[in-house]
C-alpha positions in Angstrom: 8.4 71.0 -1.5 5.1 69.8 -2.8 3.4 66.7 -1.3 0.6 65.5 -3.4 -2.6 64.6 -1.7 -3.6 61.0 -2.0 -7.2 61.4 -2.8 -9.4 60.4 -5.7 -7.6 58.7 -8.5 -4.2 59.0 -6.9 -5.1 57.1 -3.8 -6.9 54.4 -5.7 -4.0 53.7 -8.0 -1.5 53.5 -5.1 -3.8 51.1 -3.2 -4.3 49.1 -6.3 -0.5 48.9 -6.8 0.2 48.0 -3.2 -2.4 45.3 -2.7 -1.2 43.0 -5.5 2.3 43.2 -4.1 1.0 42.2 -0.6 -1.1 39.4 -2.2 1.9 38.1 -4.1 3.9 37.9 -0.8 0.9 36.2 0.9 0.6 33.8 -2.1 4.3 33.0 -1.9 4.1 32.3 1.8 0.8 30.3 1.3 2.3 28.4 -1.6 5.4 27.7 0.4 3.3 26.3 3.3 1.2 24.3 0.8 4.4 23.0 -0.8 5.8 21.9 2.6 2.5 20.2 3.5 2.4 18.5 0.1 6.0 17.5 0.5 5.3 15.9 3.9 2.3 14.1 2.5 4.3 12.7 -0.4 7.1 11.6 2.0 4.4 9.8 4.1 3.0 8.1 1.0 6.4 7.0 -0.1 7.1 5.5 3.4 3.6 3.8 3.4 4.3 2.4 -0.1 7.7 1.0 1.1 6.1 -0.5 4.2 3.3 -2.1 2.1 5.8 -3.5 -0.4 7.8 -5.1 2.4 4.6 -6.6 3.9 3.5 -7.8 0.5 6.8 -9.6 0.0 6.5 -11.2 3.4 2.9 -12.3 2.7 4.0 -13.7 -0.7 6.8 -15.7 1.0 4.4 -17.1 3.6 1.9 -18.0 0.9 4.6 -19.8 -1.0 5.5 -21.7 2.1 1.9 -22.6 2.8 1.4 -23.7 -0.8 4.5 -26.0 -0.5 3.3 -27.4 2.8 -0.2 -28.0 1.3 1.3 -29.8 -1.7 3.4 -32.0 0.7 0.3 -32.8 2.8 -1.7 -33.7 -0.3 1.1 -36.0 -1.4 1.3 -37.6 2.0 -2.5 -38.0 2.1 -2.4 -39.7 -1.4 0.3 -42.0 -0.2 -1.6 -42.9 3.0 -4.7 -43.6 0.9 -2.8 -45.8 -1.5 -1.3 -47.8 1.5 -4.6 -48.1 3.2 -6.2 -49.4 0.0 -3.4 -51.9 -0.3 -3.9 -53.1 3.2 -7.7 -53.4 2.7 -7.1 -55.4 -0.5 -4.8 -57.8 1.3 -7.3 -58.2 4.1 -10.0 -59.0 1.6 -7.8 -61.4 -0.2 -6.8 -63.1 3.1 -10.5 -63.3 4.1 -11.5 -64.9 0.7 -8.7 -67.5 1.0 -9.7 -68.4 4.5 -13.4 -68.7 3.4 -12.7 -71.2 0.7 
C-alpha cells in the first residue's frame, strides 16, 4: 500500500481545502450567535416600542383631561368676571343714584 507524502503542493492543497470548511463551520456558528443576538435585540425593541406606545396613549389621555379641565376653568373664570363686572356696575349705579 502506498501512502502519499503530504509535502509541497499536496499538503498545500489539502490545507487549503480543509481551512475553508472549518471557516464555513465557524461562520455558521458565528452567524447563528449573531442571529440570536440580533433576534434578542429586536425582541427588546419590540417590547420597548409597545411600552412607549402604552405610555404615549396614557399621556395623550391625561393631556385631553387637562385640556378639558383648562377649558372648564377658563369658562368659569369668564363667568366670574362677567358676574363681578355686573356687581361693580350695580354698585356704581347705586352710588350715582345716592349722590343725586
